[in-house]
C-alpha positions as CSV (number, residue, x, y, z in Angstrom):
1,M,-7.4,-5.2,-6.6
2,T,-9.5,-7.7,-8.3
3,K,-9.4,-11.5,-8.1
4,D,-11.8,-12.0,-11.0
5,V,-11.2,-11.8,-14.7
6,I,-10.5,-8.7,-16.7
7,T,-12.0,-8.6,-20.1
8,A,-9.9,-7.7,-23.1
9,F,-11.0,-7.4,-26.7
10,S,-10.3,-10.1,-29.2
11,Q,-8.8,-8.4,-32.2
12,H,-9.7,-11.1,-34.7
13,R,-13.3,-11.9,-33.6
14,N,-14.5,-8.3,-32.8
15,S,-15.9,-9.6,-29.5
16,V,-15.2,-9.7,-25.8
17,R,-13.2,-12.5,-24.3
18,A,-12.2,-13.2,-20.6
19,M,-8.6,-13.2,-19.6
20,H,-7.1,-13.4,-16.1
21,S,-6.1,-10.2,-14.5
22,P,-2.4,-9.4,-13.8
23,G,-2.9,-9.9,-10.1
24,S,-5.2,-12.9,-10.3
25,E,-2.4,-15.6,-10.3
26,F,-0.8,-13.7,-7.3
27,A,-4.2,-13.5,-5.5
28,S,-5.4,-17.0,-6.2
29,G,-3.0,-18.7,-3.8
30,K,-1.6,-21.0,-6.5
31,R,1.4,-18.8,-6.9
32,R,1.0,-16.4,-4.0
33,R,4.4,-15.1,-3.0
34,Y,5.8,-11.8,-1.9
35,S,8.9,-11.7,-4.2
36,I,8.1,-10.7,-7.8
37,D,10.2,-9.8,-10.8
38,D,9.7,-6.1,-11.3
39,G,10.6,-6.4,-15.0
40,E,8.0,-9.2,-15.6
41,L,5.4,-7.2,-13.7
42,E,6.0,-4.2,-15.9
43,K,5.9,-6.3,-19.0
44,K,2.5,-7.8,-18.1
45,Y,1.2,-4.4,-17.2
46,K,2.2,-3.0,-20.6
47,D,0.7,-6.0,-22.3
48,W,-2.6,-5.5,-20.5
49,Q,-2.7,-1.8,-21.2
50,K,-2.1,-2.4,-24.9
51,K,-5.1,-4.7,-25.0
52,L,-7.3,-2.2,-23.2
53,H,-6.0,1.0,-24.8
54,P,-8.7,3.4,-26.0
55,D,-7.3,3.4,-29.6
56,L,-8.0,-0.3,-29.8
57,V,-11.6,-0.1,-28.6
58,H,-12.7,3.2,-30.2
59,S,-14.8,1.3,-32.8
60,K,-16.5,-0.9,-30.1
61,T,-19.9,-0.2,-28.6
62,Q,-20.2,2.4,-25.8
63,R,-20.7,-0.5,-23.3
64,E,-17.5,-2.2,-24.4
65,R,-15.5,1.1,-24.3
66,E,-16.8,1.8,-20.8
67,Y,-15.9,-1.8,-19.7
68,A,-12.4,-1.5,-21.2
69,A,-11.9,1.8,-19.3
70,E,-13.0,0.2,-16.1
71,Q,-10.8,-2.8,-16.6
72,S,-7.8,-0.6,-17.5
73,A,-8.3,1.2,-14.2
74,R,-8.2,-2.2,-12.5
75,V,-5.0,-3.1,-14.3
76,I,-3.4,0.2,-13.1
77,D,-4.6,-0.4,-9.5
78,A,-3.2,-4.0,-9.6
79,Y,0.1,-2.8,-11.0
80,R,0.5,0.0,-8.5
81,T,-0.3,-2.4,-5.6
82,L,2.1,-5.1,-6.8
83,A,4.9,-2.8,-7.8
84,D,5.2,-1.2,-4.4
85,P,6.7,-3.5,-1.8
86,L,4.7,-2.0,1.1
87,S,1.4,-2.1,-0.7
88,R,2.2,-5.6,-1.9
89,A,2.9,-6.7,1.7
90,I,-0.3,-5.2,3.0
91,Y,-2.2,-6.8,0.2
92,I,-0.8,-10.3,0.7
93,M,-1.5,-10.1,4.5
94,K,-5.1,-9.2,3.7
95,L,-5.3,-12.1,1.3
96,E,-4.1,-14.3,4.2
97,G,-6.9,-12.9,6.4
98,V,-4.5,-11.0,8.7
99,P,-6.1,-7.6,9.7
100,I,-4.0,-4.6,9.0
101,D,-4.4,-1.3,10.8
102,E,-2.6,1.1,8.5
103,E,-2.9,3.9,10.9
104,E,-1.7,2.0,13.9
105,R,0.4,4.1,16.4
106,I,4.0,3.1,17.1
107,T,4.5,1.6,20.5
108,D,8.0,0.2,19.9
109,P,10.3,2.5,21.8
110,E,13.3,1.6,19.5
111,L,11.3,2.5,16.4
112,L,9.9,5.6,18.0
113,A,13.4,6.9,18.8
114,E,14.7,6.0,15.3
115,I,11.8,7.8,13.6
116,M,12.3,10.9,15.8
117,E,16.0,11.0,15.0
118,L,15.3,10.5,11.3
119,R,12.8,13.4,11.3
120,E,15.3,15.6,13.1
121,A,17.9,14.8,10.5
122,V,15.5,15.6,7.7
123,D,14.5,18.9,9.3
124,E,18.1,19.9,9.9
125,A,19.3,18.9,6.5
126,E,20.6,22.1,4.8
127,D,21.1,20.8,1.2
128,A,19.9,18.3,-1.3
129,Q,23.1,16.2,-1.0
130,T,22.4,15.6,2.7
131,L,18.7,14.8,2.0
132,N,19.9,12.4,-0.8
133,Q,22.2,10.6,1.6
134,I,19.3,10.2,4.2
135,Q,17.1,9.0,1.4
136,A,19.6,6.4,0.3
137,Q,19.8,5.1,3.9
138,L,16.0,5.0,4.0
139,Q,15.8,3.1,0.8
140,E,18.3,0.5,2.1
141,K,16.2,0.1,5.3
142,L,13.1,-0.3,3.2
143,R,14.8,-3.1,1.2
144,D,16.0,-4.7,4.4
145,W,12.5,-4.7,6.0
146,S,11.0,-5.8,2.7
147,K,13.3,-8.8,2.9
148,A,12.4,-9.3,6.5
149,F,8.7,-9.3,5.5
150,E,9.4,-11.9,2.8
151,D,11.2,-14.1,5.3
152,A,8.4,-13.8,7.8
153,Y,5.8,-14.5,5.2
154,L,7.5,-17.6,4.0
155,R,7.6,-18.9,7.6
156,K,3.9,-17.8,8.0
157,N,5.0,-15.7,11.0
158,F,2.4,-13.0,10.5
159,E,3.3,-11.2,13.7
160,D,6.9,-10.6,12.4
161,G,5.3,-9.7,9.0
162,L,3.2,-7.0,10.7
163,A,6.2,-5.7,12.5
164,S,8.0,-5.4,9.1
165,I,5.0,-3.6,7.6
166,R,5.0,-1.1,10.4
167,R,8.7,-0.3,9.8
168,M,8.2,-0.1,6.1
169,T,5.3,2.2,6.6
170,Y,7.3,4.7,8.6
171,Y,10.3,4.5,6.3
172,K,8.1,5.2,3.3
173,R,6.5,8.2,5.0
174,A,9.9,9.6,5.9
175,N,11.0,9.1,2.3
176,E,7.9,11.0,1.1
177,E,8.9,13.9,3.5
178,I,12.3,14.0,1.9
179,V,10.9,14.0,-1.6
180,K,8.7,17.0,-0.6
181,K,11.9,18.9,0.6
182,L,13.8,18.1,-2.5
């Protein structure tokens, strides 16, 4: 994710001009918040991709085309990070200077037991309907823990924020296992 500017091409001047990246307002601290409007994020993403699309820069110099491709990749990375609640939570904690160990082992016995039960339920599921029900429960838990992260972040309680991230990480992994089985 970039904090600096992304360059887009001015259509009327045939030159390069600087514009703020889609994540720059988020990252700057001026408007840093966890909660975002998914529709607005997608709109900004599409606007940026229109400005950097290869069809719009095909007549530019090789250097400008390469730069547009690089910036387009940054826009995609920013969008993916901000669109996913877990990635966004990890990113915002890093912006706050809070170290994140994304491979940290679970030590919470309650969470360990819950994850083991969840994995057993996924392994024992015999049809797509059962997997879909488990997936719906997981998505609800992800929403709940995403909200818990937001609450912790607003209170600047980074320890609770990290606990929320740990839960979200394991629920997301379990959801990915279900997707593989479906």
